[in-house]
C-alpha positions in Angstrom: 27.1 11.4 26.3 25.4 9.7 23.6 21.7 9.8 23.0 21.0 6.2 24.1 22.8 6.6 27.2 20.5 9.9 27.7 17.5 8.4 26.8 18.1 5.4 29.1 18.5 7.8 32.4 15.4 9.6 31.5 12.7 8.8 34.6 9.8 7.7 32.3 12.4 5.4 30.5 11.9 1.6 30.8 15.7 1.2 30.3 17.9 -0.9 27.8 15.7 -2.6 25.3 17.1 -5.3 23.3 15.6 -7.6 20.4 16.1 -11.0 20.2 14.7 -14.0 17.9 14.6 -17.8 18.7 14.0 -20.4 16.0 13.0 -23.8 16.6 11.3 -26.5 14.4 13.8 -26.6 11.8 14.0 -29.8 9.5 13.8 -32.4 10.3 12.5 -31.6 13.7 9.4 -29.7 12.6 6.5 -29.4 15.2 4.3 -32.4 15.0 0.6 -31.1 14.9 -2.3 -33.3 16.5 -3.7 -33.8 12.8 -0.5 -35.4 11.8 0.8 -32.6 10.0 4.5 -30.7 10.5 5.1 -27.0 10.6 8.4 -25.4 10.8 10.6 -23.5 11.0 9.1 -21.4 13.4 10.6 -18.1 14.5 9.8 -15.7 17.5 10.7 -12.3 18.1 10.8 -10.6 21.5 12.3 -7.7 23.5 13.9 -7.6 26.8 13.7 -4.7 28.9 16.6 -3.4 31.4 19.3 -5.6 32.9 18.9 -8.6 35.3 19.7 -8.3 38.6 23.0 -9.6 39.7 21.2 -12.3 41.9 19.3 -13.6 39.1 22.1 -14.1 36.6 
């Protein structure tokens, strides 16, 4: 059994953790601010925990 699977099965584990990134506002579609300036691209990094239940997929 590999170490990742062992850790996943521990009672205090949050389960499977997966890192993701999402980028938006790439030229020519930058985010327009109220002041009229544009910003972008914007990259958001986040993690998901566990596995989605079959009825939620």
